[in-house]
DRENTI-201527 format. One line per field, with one value per residue (C-alpha): z, y, x. Coordinates in steps of 0.25 Angstrom, whole numbers. Layout:
N
zz <- [Z,...] .
yy <- [Y,...] .
xx <- [X,...] .
END
This chain:
498
zz <- [-52,-41,-35,-22,-28,-36,-23,-15,-26,-27,-12,-11,-22,-15,-2,-8,-16,-3,5,-6,-6,9,8,-3,8,17,7,14,28,24,20,33,27,34,26,25,28,14,10,3,-12,-11,-3,2,-9,-5,-10,-15,-27,-23,-10,-5,-12,-13,-6,6,6,4,15,25,20,22,36,39,35,37,47,48,36,24,16,19,11,5,-6,-19,-21,-20,-23,-12,-12,-4,2,5,18,20,13,12,5,-4,-8,-11,-20,-27,-29,-22,-26,-38,-47,-39,-40,-54,-58,-53,-56,-63,-72,-87,-100,-111,-122,-119,-113,-118,-110,-97,-101,-96,-87,-74,-77,-85,-79,-80,-92,-99,-88,-88,-103,-103,-90,-97,-109,-102,-90,-98,-101,-87,-84,-78,-92,-98,-87,-89,-104,-100,-89,-98,-102,-87,-84,-96,-90,-76,-82,-88,-75,-68,-79,-77,-62,-63,-72,-63,-49,-53,-54,-44,-29,-28,-38,-39,-41,-44,-57,-61,-58,-65,-78,-76,-75,-87,-95,-91,-95,-107,-112,-107,-111,-123,-128,-127,-121,-114,-106,-96,-86,-94,-100,-90,-100,-109,-113,-107,-93,-95,-99,-87,-77,-83,-81,-67,-67,-66,-66,-53,-58,-48,-58,-67,-55,-50,-63,-65,-51,-49,-63,-72,-83,-85,-85,-96,-104,-104,-107,-95,-97,-87,-92,-99,-114,-118,-109,-116,-129,-127,-122,-133,-143,-137,-138,-152,-157,-150,-155,-169,-169,-164,-173,-186,-182,-176,-163,-151,-137,-124,-118,-114,-126,-135,-127,-129,-144,-144,-139,-148,-157,-168,-160,-155,-142,-140,-139,-134,-137,-132,-139,-135,-142,-144,-133,-123,-127,-124,-111,-106,-110,-103,-91,-91,-91,-81,-71,-71,-72,-59,-51,-53,-51,-38,-33,-37,-31,-17,-16,-18,-8,3,0,0,14,19,14,21,13,0,2,5,-8,-16,-10,-13,-28,-29,-23,-34,-45,-41,-43,-57,-62,-58,-69,-67,-73,-72,-63,-54,-53,-49,-38,-30,-19,-9,-19,-22,-7,-7,-19,-12,0,-8,-15,-1,4,-9,-18,-31,-33,-19,-21,-30,-34,-37,-40,-36,-48,-40,-26,-16,-2,6,13,28,27,23,14,-1,-10,-21,-36,-41,-28,-29,-20,-16,-11,-4,-7,0,13,14,12,22,32,45,46,33,34,48,48,34,32,34,21,23,11,21,21,8,12,9,24,26,14,19,32,25,18,3,0,9,-3,-16,-23,-37,-33,-32,-40,-55,-55,-49,-57,-69,-71,-57,-62,-72,-62,-51,-61,-66,-52,-48,-60,-56,-42,-44,-55,-45,-32,-37,-42,-33,-18,-15,-2,3,-2,2,-7,-3,3,17,22,8,2,-9,-21,-20,-35,-39,-41,-40,-26,-27,-18,-19,-23,-29,-24,-22,-17,-17,-27,-26,-36,-29] .
yy <- [-32,-39,-33,-31,-23,-14,-11,-8,1,9,10,15,25,30,31,38,48,51,54,63,71,72,77,87,92,95,105,117,111,106,120,126,133,132,124,122,107,101,89,77,80,92,101,113,116,106,112,125,129,119,122,133,145,146,159,153,141,149,158,146,142,156,156,143,146,161,167,156,159,168,158,145,132,124,114,115,100,96,109,118,132,144,153,167,172,183,196,199,186,190,202,195,185,196,207,206,192,192,185,172,173,179,167,163,149,149,137,142,135,144,133,127,139,152,161,155,161,175,185,180,166,167,165,170,178,175,183,194,196,196,205,216,215,216,225,238,234,236,250,260,267,254,253,267,263,251,259,263,249,245,256,252,238,244,251,238,232,243,244,229,230,242,233,221,228,230,215,210,213,204,201,191,201,192,187,200,207,196,200,214,211,202,213,223,213,208,222,226,213,209,221,212,218,205,211,199,208,206,193,184,172,180,171,180,178,163,161,171,161,149,155,152,139,131,116,109,97,93,86,98,107,98,98,113,116,104,101,113,109,96,104,113,101,94,106,110,124,134,138,130,129,137,149,149,148,159,169,166,168,181,187,182,187,201,203,199,208,220,218,217,229,237,238,246,246,251,237,226,218,230,232,217,217,229,219,208,200,191,179,169,163,169,184,187,202,213,208,198,185,182,171,181,192,181,177,191,195,182,186,200,193,182,192,203,198,189,196,209,204,198,211,218,207,207,222,223,212,219,232,225,220,234,245,256,252,252,266,271,265,271,285,284,280,292,302,298,298,312,317,312,317,304,297,283,287,279,291,290,275,277,287,277,274,268,259,254,251,243,235,232,227,218,213,210,202,196,195,189,181,175,169,173,162,164,153,154,153,152,147,158,160,167,179,178,162,150,145,144,144,134,138,133,135,141,153,158,172,170,184,182,176,187,198,192,191,199,202,210,215,215,210,204,201,215,223,236,245,254,243,249,263,268,269,254,249,255,247,234,225,228,213,210,214,208,204,207,201,210,213,209,199,206,207,215,218,223,237,232,223,234,244,236,232,247,250,239,243,258,255,246,254,267,261,250,245,231,224,210,202,189,181,188,178,181,176,174,161,161,153,142,139,153,157,172,175,175,171,158,160,173,188,191,206,215,226,239,251,264] .
xx <- [75,66,54,61,73,63,55,67,73,59,59,73,71,58,65,77,68,60,73,78,65,66,80,76,66,78,84,82,84,97,101,97,84,71,61,46,43,40,31,36,37,28,37,30,20,9,-5,2,-7,-17,-23,-13,-8,7,7,1,10,23,19,18,32,37,32,37,52,53,63,73,81,81,73,65,64,52,50,42,40,55,61,67,63,68,58,63,59,69,68,82,84,72,79,92,84,76,86,100,104,95,106,103,88,84,75,62,62,49,46,44,44,49,48,34,28,34,25,31,45,41,49,44,49,62,76,90,94,81,74,84,83,68,67,76,66,53,56,55,40,36,41,31,30,25,15,10,9,-1,-8,-20,-23,-23,-33,-42,-42,-46,-58,-62,-62,-69,-80,-82,-83,-93,-102,-101,-103,-117,-119,-109,-105,-94,-83,-72,-61,-49,-54,-59,-46,-38,-46,-43,-28,-29,-36,-24,-13,-21,-21,-7,1,-7,-15,-28,-41,-45,-56,-57,-63,-76,-73,-66,-66,-57,-45,-34,-41,-43,-28,-24,-31,-25,-11,-11,-18,-5,-5,-7,0,11,20,20,23,34,41,40,45,55,60,57,67,59,46,51,57,43,36,28,22,20,6,-5,-3,-16,-11,2,-4,-14,-4,6,-5,-10,5,7,-6,-4,10,6,-6,2,14,5,-4,7,-1,5,-1,3,5,15,13,17,30,33,31,40,51,47,57,54,58,48,55,69,74,88,88,79,67,56,52,38,38,45,34,23,29,30,16,11,19,13,-1,3,10,-1,-15,-16,-6,-12,-26,-22,-17,-30,-39,-31,-31,-46,-48,-40,-46,-60,-57,-52,-62,-54,-41,-50,-55,-41,-36,-48,-46,-31,-34,-44,-35,-24,-35,-39,-25,-26,-40,-46,-38,-32,-19,-5,0,-12,-11,4,0,-9,1,-10,-15,-1,1,-12,-7,6,-1,-10,3,9,-3,-6,6,0,13,16,30,42,52,67,78,92,101,114,117,114,119,107,113,115,114,122,111,113,101,105,105,91,84,70,67,53,49,36,30,17,23,33,23,14,25,22,37,36,22,16,1,3,-12,-16,-18,-11,-6,2,12,17,19,33,36,31,38,51,50,49,59,58,56,45,35,38,26,33,46,58,71,74,63,52,39,42,27,23,21,10,4,3,-2,-14,-17,-18,-27,-36,-37,-39,-49,-57,-56,-60,-73,-76,-76,-72,-76,-78,-90,-97,-87,-74,-64,-59,-49,-42,-39,-29,-31,-20,-21,-18,-3,-7,-13,-28,-40,-46,-61,-58,-57,-72,-75,-87,-86,-94,-94,-90] .
END
């Protein structure tokens, strides 16, 4: 073939590819759906996780497409994604028409990375089977069983703070509170006293940090998002190999020790061991295989330690910025404790209504997981429109954007726990606040997460006052590299013993 023909062929292929990509970026416009303007090859995700937090980027897209249609469109690389802006459509996706949207579409690799095949990621019948097995482990009765362990961790936290306040005025609380939640989950999920509060270099904490240090490799991200079957086939894992190996070993050693020594403890691992089969990787009955136990124990750790510490950190930040509110919370806590002889019992904790409103308002302004994903498993006609969401389409719920929409929460930047009085909640659309999701795929461990956050807040607020200090960041800047909502540069606050 002569050089001219080769050059002509290459140019023709390049032009054809370019035109096909441009056509791809008309996907939503061709269907009468408003879309954010994409950039060539990148779509609408330029600098996400690099210089811009995904919560900020998707709030911008939400504001750009909202109001013209029940959802808007954008692109992750070349993949069209539907961004829900209408709460009635959100209700259909989460609950009413759940049979169309029961999968999240998250990448996992059961063969090469068994701990990634946990309840949050699984799809279809696998998810249903596992959900039915796991749900009973998160009842209020089981939470009450684990409650003393949380209180013990809360005492470790306050003892450490009391020792440290004598030497420090200002603390970076995000890391400290992550160590607290690591200790709670280490004890409740694995039966291991990590004591990372006093030993931040303990392996559990180190591995916890590595979980969210995902690869920034664009080729890997492209394959995982655009060609997940190829990514699975070539063995791309979700987590770094040393992280997977660590948690698999911890679970294996824990099970071996407890079974051989007939150890019984009031924790999550004890419940899982009670459901154990003798199979390594597959379990079709009511039991759990070793890999399933390892994956669920890992999910318990994954879902609980950074999300709960984010809730704790942002709550203390807002109370530090509003001393009147902080005093009001403290008074309400003490009133409840007085009714329970000064003891931090489970029943006392459940009576702290004002604290619950404060936590709900924190979750509104700072949802730890700022977006939810679903995938359409069948073609779906959007109610009230002629638009069909095709099977296989990814849908995004921009939780952070919806909860900061003044249409649902007037003056959204103001921190106001009274938005969550029963009277105010009754006025609002029930799907305007969904930090844990809703419906059959809502967070199964939310009771546990909220309980450990309550314990942490009560333990700290009755002993310490929090206020802004020289290192306190204001206005806030979110850390773009963190999946969980957190501040760049840390959460520095001044702490004084009461």
